[in-house]
Legacy VTK file of the C-alpha trace (Angstrom):
# vtk DataFile Version 3.0
C-alpha trace
ASCII
DATASET POLYDATA
POINTS 109 float
-86.208 137.797 -8.814
-82.698 139.706 -8.595
-80.054 137.812 -6.504
-77.148 138.525 -5.129
-74.935 135.541 -3.996
-72.416 136.488 -1.327
-69.643 133.711 -1.023
-66.923 133.757 0.991
-65.564 131.971 4.531
-67.680 134.173 6.980
-65.449 132.462 9.714
-67.247 134.458 11.452
-69.626 136.580 9.455
-68.705 140.481 10.800
-70.003 143.771 10.637
-68.330 144.373 7.166
-70.448 141.554 6.217
-73.798 142.867 7.200
-72.259 146.744 5.822
-71.753 144.977 2.420
-75.423 142.986 2.242
-76.967 146.181 3.519
-75.297 147.834 0.852
-76.252 146.228 -1.999
-79.795 145.543 -0.581
-79.966 149.350 -1.312
-79.601 148.513 -5.259
-83.366 149.089 -6.727
-81.968 145.779 -8.673
-81.238 143.576 -6.518
-84.451 141.896 -4.482
-82.489 139.447 -1.732
-79.237 138.584 -1.295
-78.051 134.860 -0.612
-75.132 133.989 1.723
-72.694 131.063 0.455
-70.394 130.380 2.857
-67.578 127.765 1.734
-67.282 124.355 2.835
-63.830 124.409 2.495
-61.802 127.195 2.065
-58.924 127.058 -1.138
-55.865 128.979 0.805
-56.539 129.378 4.399
-58.171 127.140 6.889
-61.144 127.604 8.789
-61.429 127.748 12.368
-65.396 127.191 13.212
-67.043 124.321 11.330
-68.777 124.831 8.383
-72.331 123.913 10.291
-71.278 126.181 12.846
-70.488 129.131 10.315
-74.087 128.084 8.885
-75.544 128.446 12.547
-73.741 131.713 12.545
-74.750 132.781 9.426
-78.633 131.864 10.026
-79.013 134.513 12.754
-78.683 137.197 10.691
-81.428 136.013 8.212
-84.554 138.164 7.216
-86.935 138.748 4.391
-84.314 139.689 2.343
-81.283 138.030 3.604
-80.944 134.269 2.843
-78.598 131.914 3.849
-77.319 128.705 1.593
-75.847 125.915 2.381
-75.396 124.597 -1.460
-71.648 124.700 -0.921
-71.073 122.955 2.430
-73.776 120.145 1.057
-71.477 119.802 -2.081
-68.286 118.858 -0.018
-64.516 119.739 -0.402
-63.820 122.841 -2.422
-65.969 124.070 -4.385
-65.419 126.681 -7.505
-67.983 130.169 -7.824
-68.762 128.537 -11.311
-69.777 125.364 -10.604
-72.564 126.688 -7.546
-73.674 129.629 -9.912
-74.172 126.777 -12.114
-75.787 124.861 -10.008
-77.888 127.139 -8.994
-79.023 128.261 -12.698
-80.392 124.423 -12.843
-82.596 124.499 -10.301
-84.170 127.777 -10.156
-84.847 130.607 -12.776
-83.354 133.827 -11.257
-81.117 136.030 -12.205
-77.419 136.536 -10.310
-75.006 138.839 -8.777
-72.202 137.461 -7.695
-70.570 139.242 -4.635
-67.044 138.861 -3.001
-64.257 140.682 -0.627
-61.841 142.825 -1.702
-59.565 140.084 -0.522
-59.952 137.780 -3.870
-59.689 141.155 -6.512
-56.478 140.029 -6.863
-56.861 136.410 -7.672
-60.041 136.940 -9.461
-58.634 136.521 -13.087
-57.600 132.641 -12.138
LINES 1 110
109 0 1 2 3 4 5 6 7 8 9 10 11 12 13 14 15 16 17 18 19 20 21 22 23 24 25 26 27 28 29 30 31 32 33 34 35 36 37 38 39 40 41 42 43 44 45 46 47 48 49 50 51 52 53 54 55 56 57 58 59 60 61 62 63 64 65 66 67 68 69 70 71 72 73 74 75 76 77 78 79 80 81 82 83 84 85 86 87 88 89 90 91 92 93 94 95 96 97 98 99 100 101 102 103 104 105 106 107 108
């Protein structure tokens, strides 16, 4: 299965996040999209707790939109490479990472 991973703060999840998910799901190469809310954001404080953001995301779950609490369970600040590595050890899916435009300027870091 080809899974698109959409990580972020999602504080709160909004129509822009849903629009990205819908566009990604239009790709014939993607079977599902998994929202992965950060436990703790790296450079900006969150307003809602991790559990509240997780609960808000669960409201938008469908047969092709899933929510993973992997970063919240890991605790502290998490890094994309660690999350993807953990998922690859746990499953046999193919992953594509999706991120917001706000990360592009620092992506090389």
